[in-house]
MMTF fields as JSON, N, C-alpha, C and O atoms, coordinates in Angstrom:
{
  "mmtfVersion": "1.0.0",
  "mmtfProducer": "UNKNOWN",
  "numBonds": 507,
  "numAtoms": 508,
  "numGroups": 127,
  "numChains": 1,
  "numModels": 1,
  "chainsPerModel": [1],
  "groupsPerChain": [127],
  "chainIdList": ["A"],
  "bondAtomList": [4, 2, 8, 6, 12, 10, 16, 14, 20, 18, 24, 22, 28, 26, 32, 30, 36, 34, 40, 38, 44, 42, 48, 46, 52, 50, 56, 54, 60, 58, 64, 62, 68, 66, 72, 70, 76, 74, 80, 78, 84, 82, 88, 86, 92, 90, 96, 94, 100, 98, 104, 102, 108, 106, 112, 110, 116, 114, 120, 118, 124, 122, 128, 126, 132, 130, 136, 134, 140, 138, 144, 142, 148, 146, 152, 150, 156, 154, 160, 158, 164, 162, 168, 166, 172, 170, 176, 174, 180, 178, 184, 182, 188, 186, 192, 190, 196, 194, 200, 198, 204, 202, 208, 206, 212, 210, 216, 214, 220, 218, 224, 222, 228, 226, 232, 230, 236, 234, 240, 238, 244, 242, 248, 246, 252, 250, 256, 254, 260, 258, 264, 262, 268, 266, 272, 270, 276, 274, 280, 278, 284, 282, 288, 286, 292, 290, 296, 294, 300, 298, 304, 302, 308, 306, 312, 310, 316, 314, 320, 318, 324, 322, 328, 326, 332, 330, 336, 334, 340, 338, 344, 342, 348, 346, 352, 350, 356, 354, 360, 358, 364, 362, 368, 366, 372, 370, 376, 374, 380, 378, 384, 382, 388, 386, 392, 390, 396, 394, 400, 398, 404, 402, 408, 406, 412, 410, 416, 414, 420, 418, 424, 422, 428, 426, 432, 430, 436, 434, 440, 438, 444, 442, 448, 446, 452, 450, 456, 454, 460, 458, 464, 462, 468, 466, 472, 470, 476, 474, 480, 478, 484, 482, 488, 486, 492, 490, 496, 494, 500, 498, 504, 502],
  "bondOrderList": [1, 1, 1, 1, 1, 1, 1, 1, 1, 1, 1, 1, 1, 1, 1, 1, 1, 1, 1, 1, 1, 1, 1, 1, 1, 1, 1, 1, 1, 1, 1, 1, 1, 1, 1, 1, 1, 1, 1, 1, 1, 1, 1, 1, 1, 1, 1, 1, 1, 1, 1, 1, 1, 1, 1, 1, 1, 1, 1, 1, 1, 1, 1, 1, 1, 1, 1, 1, 1, 1, 1, 1, 1, 1, 1, 1, 1, 1, 1, 1, 1, 1, 1, 1, 1, 1, 1, 1, 1, 1, 1, 1, 1, 1, 1, 1, 1, 1, 1, 1, 1, 1, 1, 1, 1, 1, 1, 1, 1, 1, 1, 1, 1, 1, 1, 1, 1, 1, 1, 1, 1, 1, 1, 1, 1, 1],
  "groupList": [{"groupName": "MET", "atomNameList": ["N", "CA", "C", "O"], "elementList": ["N", "C", "C", "O"], "formalChargeList": [0, 0, 0, 0], "bondAtomList": [1, 0, 2, 1, 3, 2], "bondOrderList": [1, 1, 2], "singleLetterCode": "M", "chemCompType": "L-PEPTIDE LINKING"}, {"groupName": "SER", "atomNameList": ["N", "CA", "C", "O"], "elementList": ["N", "C", "C", "O"], "formalChargeList": [0, 0, 0, 0], "bondAtomList": [1, 0, 2, 1, 3, 2], "bondOrderList": [1, 1, 2], "singleLetterCode": "S", "chemCompType": "L-PEPTIDE LINKING"}, {"groupName": "PHE", "atomNameList": ["N", "CA", "C", "O"], "elementList": ["N", "C", "C", "O"], "formalChargeList": [0, 0, 0, 0], "bondAtomList": [1, 0, 2, 1, 3, 2], "bondOrderList": [1, 1, 2], "singleLetterCode": "F", "chemCompType": "L-PEPTIDE LINKING"}, {"groupName": "HIS", "atomNameList": ["N", "CA", "C", "O"], "elementList": ["N", "C", "C", "O"], "formalChargeList": [0, 0, 0, 0], "bondAtomList": [1, 0, 2, 1, 3, 2], "bondOrderList": [1, 1, 2], "singleLetterCode": "H", "chemCompType": "L-PEPTIDE LINKING"}, {"groupName": "ALA", "atomNameList": ["N", "CA", "C", "O"], "elementList": ["N", "C", "C", "O"], "formalChargeList": [0, 0, 0, 0], "bondAtomList": [1, 0, 2, 1, 3, 2], "bondOrderList": [1, 1, 2], "singleLetterCode": "A", "chemCompType": "L-PEPTIDE LINKING"}, {"groupName": "ARG", "atomNameList": ["N", "CA", "C", "O"], "elementList": ["N", "C", "C", "O"], "formalChargeList": [0, 0, 0, 0], "bondAtomList": [1, 0, 2, 1, 3, 2], "bondOrderList": [1, 1, 2], "singleLetterCode": "R", "chemCompType": "L-PEPTIDE LINKING"}, {"groupName": "GLN", "atomNameList": ["N", "CA", "C", "O"], "elementList": ["N", "C", "C", "O"], "formalChargeList": [0, 0, 0, 0], "bondAtomList": [1, 0, 2, 1, 3, 2], "bondOrderList": [1, 1, 2], "singleLetterCode": "Q", "chemCompType": "L-PEPTIDE LINKING"}, {"groupName": "VAL", "atomNameList": ["N", "CA", "C", "O"], "elementList": ["N", "C", "C", "O"], "formalChargeList": [0, 0, 0, 0], "bondAtomList": [1, 0, 2, 1, 3, 2], "bondOrderList": [1, 1, 2], "singleLetterCode": "V", "chemCompType": "L-PEPTIDE LINKING"}, {"groupName": "ASP", "atomNameList": ["N", "CA", "C", "O"], "elementList": ["N", "C", "C", "O"], "formalChargeList": [0, 0, 0, 0], "bondAtomList": [1, 0, 2, 1, 3, 2], "bondOrderList": [1, 1, 2], "singleLetterCode": "D", "chemCompType": "L-PEPTIDE LINKING"}, {"groupName": "PRO", "atomNameList": ["N", "CA", "C", "O"], "elementList": ["N", "C", "C", "O"], "formalChargeList": [0, 0, 0, 0], "bondAtomList": [1, 0, 2, 1, 3, 2], "bondOrderList": [1, 1, 2], "singleLetterCode": "P", "chemCompType": "L-PEPTIDE LINKING"}, {"groupName": "GLY", "atomNameList": ["N", "CA", "C", "O"], "elementList": ["N", "C", "C", "O"], "formalChargeList": [0, 0, 0, 0], "bondAtomList": [1, 0, 2, 1, 3, 2], "bondOrderList": [1, 1, 2], "singleLetterCode": "G", "chemCompType": "PEPTIDE LINKING"}, {"groupName": "ILE", "atomNameList": ["N", "CA", "C", "O"], "elementList": ["N", "C", "C", "O"], "formalChargeList": [0, 0, 0, 0], "bondAtomList": [1, 0, 2, 1, 3, 2], "bondOrderList": [1, 1, 2], "singleLetterCode": "I", "chemCompType": "L-PEPTIDE LINKING"}, {"groupName": "TRP", "atomNameList": ["N", "CA", "C", "O"], "elementList": ["N", "C", "C", "O"], "formalChargeList": [0, 0, 0, 0], "bondAtomList": [1, 0, 2, 1, 3, 2], "bondOrderList": [1, 1, 2], "singleLetterCode": "W", "chemCompType": "L-PEPTIDE LINKING"}, {"groupName": "LEU", "atomNameList": ["N", "CA", "C", "O"], "elementList": ["N", "C", "C", "O"], "formalChargeList": [0, 0, 0, 0], "bondAtomList": [1, 0, 2, 1, 3, 2], "bondOrderList": [1, 1, 2], "singleLetterCode": "L", "chemCompType": "L-PEPTIDE LINKING"}, {"groupName": "CYS", "atomNameList": ["N", "CA", "C", "O"], "elementList": ["N", "C", "C", "O"], "formalChargeList": [0, 0, 0, 0], "bondAtomList": [1, 0, 2, 1, 3, 2], "bondOrderList": [1, 1, 2], "singleLetterCode": "C", "chemCompType": "L-PEPTIDE LINKING"}, {"groupName": "THR", "atomNameList": ["N", "CA", "C", "O"], "elementList": ["N", "C", "C", "O"], "formalChargeList": [0, 0, 0, 0], "bondAtomList": [1, 0, 2, 1, 3, 2], "bondOrderList": [1, 1, 2], "singleLetterCode": "T", "chemCompType": "L-PEPTIDE LINKING"}, {"groupName": "TYR", "atomNameList": ["N", "CA", "C", "O"], "elementList": ["N", "C", "C", "O"], "formalChargeList": [0, 0, 0, 0], "bondAtomList": [1, 0, 2, 1, 3, 2], "bondOrderList": [1, 1, 2], "singleLetterCode": "Y", "chemCompType": "L-PEPTIDE LINKING"}, {"groupName": "GLU", "atomNameList": ["N", "CA", "C", "O"], "elementList": ["N", "C", "C", "O"], "formalChargeList": [0, 0, 0, 0], "bondAtomList": [1, 0, 2, 1, 3, 2], "bondOrderList": [1, 1, 2], "singleLetterCode": "E", "chemCompType": "L-PEPTIDE LINKING"}, {"groupName": "LYS", "atomNameList": ["N", "CA", "C", "O"], "elementList": ["N", "C", "C", "O"], "formalChargeList": [0, 0, 0, 0], "bondAtomList": [1, 0, 2, 1, 3, 2], "bondOrderList": [1, 1, 2], "singleLetterCode": "K", "chemCompType": "L-PEPTIDE LINKING"}, {"groupName": "ASN", "atomNameList": ["N", "CA", "C", "O"], "elementList": ["N", "C", "C", "O"], "formalChargeList": [0, 0, 0, 0], "bondAtomList": [1, 0, 2, 1, 3, 2], "bondOrderList": [1, 1, 2], "singleLetterCode": "N", "chemCompType": "L-PEPTIDE LINKING"}],
  "groupTypeList": [0, 1, 2, 1, 3, 4, 4, 5, 6, 7, 5, 8, 9, 6, 5, 10, 11, 12, 13, 5, 13, 1, 4, 13, 5, 10, 14, 7, 4, 1, 2, 14, 12, 0, 15, 10, 13, 5, 16, 5, 4, 15, 13, 7, 17, 0, 10, 13, 8, 9, 17, 1, 7, 5, 10, 4, 7, 9, 15, 17, 4, 2, 13, 13, 10, 15, 13, 17, 4, 13, 17, 15, 17, 5, 4, 5, 16, 0, 17, 5, 13, 5, 8, 2, 17, 5, 15, 5, 11, 4, 4, 18, 4, 19, 10, 19, 5, 6, 13, 1, 1, 4, 17, 5, 4, 4, 13, 13, 5, 11, 5, 17, 17, 11, 5, 13, 9, 3, 9, 4, 5, 5, 8, 7, 17, 1, 8],
  "groupIdList": [1, 2, 3, 4, 5, 6, 7, 8, 9, 10, 11, 12, 13, 14, 15, 16, 17, 18, 19, 20, 21, 22, 23, 24, 25, 26, 27, 28, 29, 30, 31, 32, 33, 34, 35, 36, 37, 38, 39, 40, 41, 42, 43, 44, 45, 46, 47, 48, 49, 50, 51, 52, 53, 54, 55, 56, 57, 58, 59, 60, 61, 62, 63, 64, 65, 66, 67, 68, 69, 70, 71, 72, 73, 74, 75, 76, 77, 78, 79, 80, 81, 82, 83, 84, 85, 86, 87, 88, 89, 90, 91, 92, 93, 94, 95, 96, 97, 98, 99, 100, 101, 102, 103, 104, 105, 106, 107, 108, 109, 110, 111, 112, 113, 114, 115, 116, 117, 118, 119, 120, 121, 122, 123, 124, 125, 126, 127],
  "secStructList": [7, 7, 2, 2, 2, 2, 2, 2, 2, 2, 2, 7, 6, 6, 1, 7, 2, 2, 2, 2, 2, 2, 2, 2, 2, 2, 2, 2, 2, 2, 2, 2, 2, 2, 2, 6, 7, 7, 2, 2, 2, 2, 2, 2, 2, 2, 6, 7, 1, 2, 2, 2, 2, 6, 6, 3, 3, 3, 7, 2, 2, 2, 2, 2, 2, 2, 2, 2, 2, 2, 2, 2, 2, 2, 2, 2, 2, 2, 2, 2, 2, 2, 2, 2, 2, 2, 2, 2, 2, 2, 2, 2, 2, 6, 6, 7, 7, 1, 7, 7, 2, 2, 2, 2, 2, 2, 2, 2, 2, 2, 2, 2, 6, 7, 7, 7, 7, 7, 7, 7, 4, 4, 4, 3, 3, 3, 7],
  "xCoordList": [-11.65, -11.844, -10.472, -9.487, -10.42, -9.153, -8.765, -9.588, -7.5, -7.013, -7.79, -8.22, -7.973, -8.642, -10.111, -10.636, -10.772, -12.173, -12.273, -13.136, -11.385, -11.392, -11.044, -11.608, -10.119, -9.741, -10.925, -11.121, -11.709, -12.911, -13.882, -14.517, -13.999, -14.898, -14.387, -15.184, -13.083, -12.52, -12.833, -13.111, -12.792, -13.038, -14.518, -14.843, -15.412, -16.843, -17.42, -17.545, -17.774, -18.299, -19.7, -20.155, -20.387, -21.718, -21.65, -22.639, -20.498, -20.327, -20.006, -19.434, -20.37, -20.055, -18.552, -17.817, -18.111, -16.674, -16.084, -14.937, -16.862, -16.346, -16.269, -15.367, -17.198, -17.11, -15.906, -15.238, -15.654, -14.496, -13.19, -12.225, -13.165, -11.997, -11.804, -10.68, -12.895, -12.826, -12.288, -11.484, -12.726, -12.234, -10.739, -9.994, -10.31, -8.882, -8.083, -6.987, -8.619, -7.955, -7.915, -6.967, -8.946, -8.931, -7.801, -7.17, -7.547, -6.42, -5.106, -4.213, -5.004, -3.796, -3.633, -2.523, -4.736, -4.682, -4.193, -3.372, -4.681, -4.252, -2.766, -2.034, -2.329, -0.931, -0.05, 1.014, -0.487, 0.282, 0.37, 1.414, -0.707, -0.69, 0.333, 1.072, 0.371, 1.279, 2.737, 3.617, 2.998, 4.376, 4.9, 6.112, 4.003, 4.428, 4.598, 5.087, 4.201, 4.264, 3.175, 2.178, 3.374, 2.373, 1.266, 1.526, 0.036, -1.125, -1.27, -1.361, -1.291, -1.537, -0.442, -0.735, 0.81, 1.917, 1.834, 2.171, 1.392, 1.254, 0.15, 0.312, -0.976, -2.056, -1.579, -1.871, -0.847, -0.348, 0.6, 0.503, 1.509, 2.475, 1.795, 2.251, 0.694, -0.009, -1.054, -1.658, -1.271, -2.251, -3.682, -4.597, -3.895, -5.23, -5.785, -6.89, -5.04, -5.519, -6.644, -6.728, -7.497, -8.64, -8.243, -8.965, -7.125, -6.702, -6.323, -6.564, -5.737, -5.345, -6.55, -6.538, -7.584, -8.745, -9.834, -10.714, -9.772, -10.804, -10.968, -9.988, -12.207, -12.505, -12.276, -12.404, -11.947, -11.692, -12.329, -12.348, -12.842, -13.442, -12.43, -12.038, -11.999, -11.047, -11.682, -12.857, -10.92, -11.435, -11.253, -10.493, -11.959, -11.824, -10.405, -9.86, -9.804, -8.433, -7.465, -6.548, -7.66, -6.811, -6.962, -5.968, -8.213, -8.455, -7.858, -7.16, -8.148, -7.67, -6.153, -5.509, -5.586, -4.139, -3.411, -2.394, -3.952, -3.355, -3.496, -2.559, -4.663, -4.873, -3.921, -3.336, -3.759, -2.865, -1.424, -0.726, -0.99, 0.368, 0.534, 1.575, -0.478, -0.423, -0.41, 0.328, -1.219, -1.227, 0.123, 0.595, 0.742, 2.056, 3.084, 3.878, 3.074, 4.035, 3.757, 4.688, 2.5, 2.14, 2.642, 3.201, 2.443, 2.909, 4.434, 4.98, 5.106, 6.565, 7.029, 7.962, 6.383, 6.74, 6.495, 7.33, 5.357, 5.046, 6.033, 6.395, 6.469, 7.446, 8.772, 9.41, 9.179, 10.423, 10.285, 11.24, 9.106, 8.883, 8.911, 9.43, 8.361, 8.401, 9.836, 10.195, 10.657, 12.075, 12.739, 13.497, 12.449, 13.007, 12.51, 13.266, 11.236, 10.649, 11.384, 11.682, 11.67, 12.376, 13.755, 14.166, 14.463, 15.787, 15.657, 16.501, 14.619, 14.412, 14.043, 14.492, 13.246, 12.883, 14.14, 14.318, 15.004, 16.256, 17.148, 17.776, 17.2, 18.02, 17.475, 18.246, 16.179, 15.575, 15.837, 16.068, 15.8, 16.082, 17.517, 17.818, 18.392, 19.794, 19.996, 21.125, 18.911, 19.007, 19.123, 19.236, 19.1, 19.189, 17.784, 17.091, 17.367, 15.995, 15.759, 14.62, 16.804, 16.633, 17.208, 18.151, 16.624, 17.115, 18.521, 18.819, 19.368, 20.709, 20.618, 19.596, 21.668, 21.66, 21.582, 20.988, 22.164, 22.09, 20.657, 20.202, 19.95, 18.559, 17.659, 16.741, 17.922, 17.163, 17.387, 16.449, 18.625, 18.951, 18.271, 17.819, 18.195, 17.527, 16.039, 15.472, 15.414, 13.999, 13.802, 12.849, 14.683, 14.584, 14.784, 14.107, 15.706, 15.916, 14.677, 14.321, 14.02, 12.79, 11.77, 11.118, 11.64, 10.677, 11.092, 10.248, 12.383, 12.866, 12.763, 12.75, 12.69, 12.647, 11.234, 11.032, 10.268, 8.89, 8.795, 9.243, 8.21, 8.013, 6.511, 5.793, 6.057, 4.636, 4.286, 5.087, 3.089, 2.65, 2.403, 1.857, 2.796, 2.578, 1.387, 1.115, 0.687, -0.543, -0.263, 0.752, -1.187, -1.154, -2.14, -3.341, -1.66, -2.522, -3.445, -4.528, -3.027, -3.866, -5.119, -6.041, -5.158, -6.291, -7.353, -8.16, -7.365, -8.358, -9.125, -8.536, -10.434, -11.273, -11.703, -11.961, -11.784, -12.276, -13.785, -14.412, -14.369, -15.836, -16.357, -17.567],
  "yCoordList": [0.29, 1.339, 1.942, 1.219, 3.246, 3.929, 3.81, 3.475, 4.093, 4.047, 5.028, 4.672, 6.249, 7.264, 6.915, 7.175, 6.332, 5.923, 4.812, 4.848, 3.833, 2.747, 3.269, 2.808, 4.225, 4.8, 5.531, 5.457, 6.234, 6.889, 5.856, 6.092, 4.722, 3.674, 3.075, 2.737, 2.942, 2.413, 3.367, 2.917, 4.66, 5.658, 5.869, 6.481, 5.377, 5.627, 4.787, 3.57, 5.424, 4.652, 4.084, 3.229, 4.535, 4.02, 2.635, 1.901, 2.281, 0.973, -0.077, 0.238, -1.297, -2.394, -2.634, -2.277, -3.238, -3.447, -4.354, -4.168, -5.337, -6.268, -5.589, -5.886, -4.684, -3.926, -2.989, -2.769, -2.452, -1.569, -2.358, -1.858, -3.59, -4.443, -4.768, -4.774, -5.035, -5.303, -4.084, -4.227, -2.894, -1.668, -1.476, -1.0, -1.848, -1.757, -2.7, -2.359, -3.867, -4.788, -4.187, -4.423, -3.407, -2.696, -1.678, -1.499, -1.01, -0.073, -0.822, -0.349, -1.987, -2.797, -3.223, -3.202, -3.61, -4.021, -2.874, -3.084, -1.68, -0.512, -0.232, 0.065, -0.326, -0.11, -1.154, -0.822, -2.412, -3.485, -3.287, -3.537, -2.844, -2.592, -1.51, -1.621, -0.47, 0.645, 0.238, 0.66, -0.571, -0.889, -2.166, -2.376, -3.023, -4.302, -5.387, -6.473, -5.109, -6.137, -7.181, -6.909, -8.355, -9.416, -9.199, -9.042, -9.195, -8.871, -9.845, -9.421, -11.124, -12.126, -12.069, -12.109, -11.975, -11.906, -10.633, -10.644, -9.553, -8.29, -8.391, -7.918, -9.009, -9.205, -10.024, -9.688, -11.093, -11.948, -11.154, -11.231, -10.397, -9.628, -8.577, -8.29, -8.005, -6.964, -7.542, -6.797, -8.854, -9.468, -9.255, -9.279, -9.046, -8.79, -9.957, -9.866, -11.038, -12.189, -12.889, -12.763, -13.614, -14.262, -15.187, -15.264, -15.879, -16.781, -16.023, -16.504, -14.852, -14.053, -13.441, -13.245, -13.143, -12.446, -13.418, -13.036, -14.658, -15.645, -15.784, -15.956, -15.708, -15.872, -14.623, -14.667, -13.531, -12.292, -11.135, -11.106, -10.194, -9.004, -7.867, -7.487, -7.317, -6.21, -4.975, -4.685, -4.275, -3.066, -1.873, -1.919, -0.82, 0.414, 0.949, 1.45, 0.848, 1.33, 0.564, 1.158, -0.737, -1.546, -1.115, -0.934, -0.95, -0.565, 0.809, 0.988, 1.766, 3.126, 3.236, 3.963, 2.518, 2.536, 1.92, 2.437, 0.808, 0.155, 1.032, 1.153, 1.644, 2.534, 3.721, 4.09, 4.321, 5.47, 5.089, 5.832, 3.944, 3.491, 3.209, 3.52, 2.627, 2.338, 3.634, 3.746, 4.604, 5.899, 6.594, 7.205, 6.507, 7.114, 6.474, 7.173, 5.147, 4.452, 4.727, 4.839, 4.835, 5.145, 6.538, 6.726, 7.507, 8.87, 8.902, 9.595, 8.16, 8.096, 7.475, 7.972, 6.398, 5.729, 6.653, 6.74, 7.341, 8.242, 9.396, 9.823, 9.901, 10.995, 10.524, 11.249, 9.321, 8.791, 8.574, 8.794, 8.146, 8.005, 9.358, 9.468, 10.381, 11.725, 12.22, 12.85, 11.937, 12.302, 11.592, 12.201, 10.303, 9.54, 10.107, 10.21, 10.47, 11.042, 12.321, 12.52, 13.178, 14.425, 14.147, 14.82, 13.175, 12.856, 12.233, 12.48, 11.433, 10.831, 11.886, 11.803, 12.866, 13.932, 14.693, 15.016, 14.972, 15.668, 14.796, 15.299, 13.502, 12.596, 12.506, 12.484, 12.456, 12.398, 13.684, 13.655, 14.8, 16.073, 16.112, 16.805, 15.356, 15.263, 14.159, 13.907, 13.5, 12.491, 11.061, 10.151, 10.829, 9.466, 8.865, 9.028, 8.184, 7.69, 6.368, 6.055, 5.585, 4.291, 4.343, 5.085, 3.54, 3.488, 2.911, 1.918, 3.542, 2.988, 1.91, 1.791, 1.135, 0.094, 0.734, 0.155, 1.895, 2.594, 3.045, 2.982, 3.497, 3.916, 2.72, 2.815, 1.602, 0.381, -0.046, -0.436, 0.03, -0.323, 0.635, 0.217, 1.906, 2.891, 2.564, 2.678, 2.161, 1.778, 0.56, 0.506, -0.406, -1.593, -1.229, -1.774, -0.315, 0.119, 0.792, 0.585, 1.596, 2.264, 1.216, 1.355, 0.179, -0.881, -1.683, -2.051, -1.95, -2.74, -1.995, -2.619, -0.681, 0.112, 0.336, 1.12, -0.339, -0.215, -0.841, -1.967, -0.101, -0.593, -0.751, 0.23, -1.984, -2.25, -2.177, -2.553, -1.692, -1.7, -3.135, -3.944, -3.436, -4.768, -4.73, -3.702, -5.828, -5.833, -5.639, -6.085, -4.967, -4.833, -5.86, -5.595, -7.0, -8.127, -7.787, -8.359, -6.874, -6.559, -5.767, -5.62, -5.259, -4.475, -5.322, -4.8, -6.626, -7.507, -8.17, -8.734, -8.096, -8.689, -10.088, -10.321, -11.007, -12.357, -12.364, -11.581, -13.275, -13.384, -13.989, -14.15],
  "zCoordList": [-8.388, -7.405, -7.097, -6.946, -7.007, -6.753, -5.277, -4.425, -5.003, -3.625, -2.752, -1.655, -3.225, -2.402, -2.159, -1.076, -3.152, -2.973, -1.926, -1.049, -2.028, -1.05, 0.344, 1.337, 0.424, 1.724, 2.363, 3.576, 1.548, 2.085, 2.645, 3.672, 1.98, 2.466, 3.778, 4.653, 3.922, 5.168, 6.32, 7.432, 6.074, 7.118, 7.438, 8.456, 6.596, 6.75, 7.897, 7.762, 9.029, 10.168, 9.914, 10.674, 8.875, 8.556, 7.906, 7.902, 7.362, 6.726, 7.785, 8.828, 7.517, 8.426, 8.483, 7.562, 9.568, 9.776, 8.701, 8.294, 8.235, 7.218, 5.854, 5.071, 5.56, 4.318, 4.346, 3.335, 5.518, 5.662, 5.509, 4.932, 6.028, 5.843, 4.366, 3.865, 3.68, 2.24, 1.492, 0.571, 1.881, 1.25, 1.536, 0.679, 2.747, 3.072, 2.186, 1.741, 1.935, 1.003, -0.404, -1.154, -0.764, -2.044, -2.101, -3.143, -0.976, -0.902, -1.113, -1.817, -0.497, -0.652, -2.111, -2.642, -2.76, -4.167, -5.044, -5.937, -4.8, -5.562, -5.332, -6.276, -4.087, -3.744, -4.425, -4.947, -4.421, -5.053, -6.558, -7.161, -7.154, -8.594, -8.923, -9.902, -8.105, -8.351, -8.126, -8.876, -7.107, -6.737, -7.369, -7.426, -7.844, -8.403, -7.358, -7.668, -6.123, -5.084, -5.328, -5.997, -4.788, -4.936, -3.905, -2.712, -4.392, -3.558, -2.387, -1.235, -2.671, -1.626, -0.556, 0.639, -0.985, -0.03, 0.809, 1.993, 0.204, 0.933, 1.977, 3.102, 1.609, 2.578, 3.773, 4.921, 3.499, 4.58, 5.478, 6.702, 4.879, 5.661, 6.538, 7.645, 6.029, 6.783, 7.743, 8.514, 7.705, 8.586, 8.135, 8.958, 6.834, 6.306, 5.495, 4.961, 5.398, 4.644, 5.413, 6.634, 4.716, 5.374, 6.528, 7.523, 6.418, 7.49, 8.76, 9.867, 8.604, 9.775, 10.473, 11.688, 9.708, 10.253, 10.727, 11.498, 10.269, 10.595, 12.11, 12.835, 12.576, 13.988, 14.816, 16.04, 14.192, 14.923, 14.171, 12.941, 14.926, 14.325, 14.425, 15.529, 13.285, 13.345, 13.99, 13.766, 14.766, 15.407, 14.482, 13.515, 14.8, 14.028, 14.127, 13.144, 15.306, 15.489, 14.59, 14.022, 14.457, 13.585, 12.135, 11.43, 11.683, 10.297, 9.984, 8.986, 10.856, 10.602, 10.744, 9.988, 11.707, 11.877, 10.686, 10.226, 10.198, 9.034, 7.8, 7.011, 7.63, 6.494, 6.547, 5.528, 7.716, 7.851, 7.509, 6.818, 7.989, 7.692, 6.2, 5.62, 5.586, 4.152, 3.339, 2.361, 3.74, 3.058, 3.18, 2.221, 4.339, 4.548, 3.63, 2.999, 3.553, 2.695, 1.223, 0.425, 0.866, -0.52, -0.899, -1.979, -0.016, -0.28, -0.4, -1.258, 0.451, 0.405, -0.911, -1.541, -1.319, -2.572, -3.764, -4.665, -3.772, -4.886, -4.965, -6.061, -3.832, -3.827, -4.417, -5.18, -4.066, -4.626, -6.131, -6.877, -6.584, -8.022, -8.726, -9.837, -8.092, -8.681, -8.804, -9.799, -7.795, -7.876, -9.052, -9.806, -9.201, -10.314, -11.642, -12.608, -11.675, -12.893, -13.305, -14.482, -12.336, -12.651, -13.246, -14.191, -12.711, -13.264, -14.654, -15.516, -14.886, -16.204, -17.239, -18.382, -16.869, -17.797, -18.217, -19.392, -17.251, -17.568, -18.462, -19.393, -18.18, -18.996, -20.419, -21.379, -20.556, -21.889, -22.664, -23.873, -21.965, -22.622, -23.152, -24.124, -22.494, -22.937, -23.975, -24.397, -24.388, -25.43, -24.948, -25.77, -23.652, -23.101, -23.031, -22.027, -24.073, -24.179, -23.472, -23.125, -23.25, -22.59, -21.19, -20.914, -20.306, -18.935, -18.902, -19.566, -18.127, -17.921, -16.849, -16.172, -16.693, -15.657, -14.265, -13.355, -14.094, -12.808, -12.521, -11.379, -13.554, -13.367, -13.071, -12.256, -13.731, -13.428, -11.984, -11.289, -11.543, -10.162, -9.188, -8.122, -9.543, -8.678, -8.546, -7.459, -9.64, -9.569, -8.681, -7.903, -8.787, -7.925, -6.459, -5.587, -6.183, -4.792, -4.237, -3.077, -5.057, -4.61, -4.184, -3.149, -4.983, -4.669, -3.436, -2.619, -3.303, -2.168, -0.843, 0.218, -0.894, 0.335, 0.856, 1.782, 0.275, 0.748, 2.135, 2.353, 3.063, 4.425, 4.66, 4.856, 4.637, 4.835, 6.311, 7.167, 6.605, 8.002, 8.454, 7.704, 9.651, 10.204, 11.144, 11.765, 11.251, 12.052, 13.531, 14.066, 14.16, 15.612, 16.15, 16.203, 16.538, 16.923, 18.094, 18.218, 18.933, 20.106, 19.698, 20.5, 18.467, 18.006, 17.326, 16.557, 17.597, 17.0, 18.129, 19.051, 18.046, 19.081, 18.663, 17.482, 19.587, 19.285, 19.321, 20.034, 18.529, 18.528, 19.803, 19.96]
}
């Protein structure tokens, strides 16, 4: 499932809250695939892992707030990749077919600068 499809499911008020949480985890999986981050560690950091959610019902505000923050970070990451892509296209046109050590370092910096949304604990209701 694509990021945008899962995001639509998170926003759909006709779906149950747990299905929407599952769709939000799908958004995280798509983001992790794109960035190379570890899925399980990302879920834990964002407060979306099963242990963090156990015994509590996530609110709509929590789901939508987390999704919005994730979408913002995804857009920021994609823009930085597009900038890198433009410089690589120019380098390839000049005959530089392999990544230089500086370009490799730039890619690592892009990944290291990812700012994941952190959970808002007050937005979770107890059963």
